[in-house]
C-alpha positions in Angstrom: -27.5 -68.5 -17.8 -25.1 -67.9 -20.9 -27.7 -65.6 -22.7 -27.7 -63.3 -19.5 -23.8 -63.2 -19.4 -24.0 -62.4 -23.4 -26.5 -59.6 -22.8 -24.1 -58.3 -19.8 -21.4 -58.7 -21.9 -23.0 -56.7 -24.7 -24.2 -53.9 -22.4 -20.7 -53.2 -21.0 -19.1 -52.9 -24.3 -21.6 -50.4 -25.3 -20.6 -48.4 -22.2 -17.0 -49.0 -23.1 -17.6 -47.6 -26.6 -19.5 -44.3 -24.9 -16.7 -43.6 -22.6 -14.3 -44.1 -25.7 -16.5 -41.6 -27.6 -16.4 -39.2 -24.4 -12.9 -39.4 -24.3 -12.2 -38.6 -28.0 -14.8 -35.9 -28.3 -14.6 -33.9 -25.2 -12.2 -31.5 -24.4 -10.9 -33.1 -21.2 -7.8 -32.6 -18.9 -5.3 -35.4 -18.7 -6.5 -36.2 -15.4 -10.0 -36.9 -16.6 -8.8 -38.8 -19.5 -6.7 -40.9 -17.4 -9.9 -41.7 -15.1 -11.8 -42.6 -18.2 -9.1 -45.0 -19.6 -9.1 -46.8 -16.2 -12.8 -47.3 -16.0 -12.6 -48.4 -19.7 -9.7 -50.9 -18.6 -11.9 -52.2 -15.8 -14.9 -52.9 -18.0 -12.7 -54.8 -20.6 -11.3 -56.7 -18.1 -14.8 -57.4 -16.5 -16.1 -58.5 -20.2 -13.0 -60.9 -20.6 -14.0 -62.6 -17.4 -17.5 -62.8 -18.2 -16.6 -64.6 -21.5 -14.1 -66.8 -19.4 -17.1 -67.8 -17.1 -19.4 -68.5 -20.3 -16.7 -70.8 -21.8 -16.3 -72.7 -18.9 -20.3 -73.4 -18.4 
């Protein structure tokens, strides 16, 4: 199970990186940038929760 959690964390981190790249390379308005930041923050919280779950196992 820990391997699955680690893989999921890795995949989510890759998505976060792509979101961050998109936010810095595209010409987006302030609202789109704010949306991307919220998505990124939510995914970061998810990876932190997965880390905590892995540590408890």
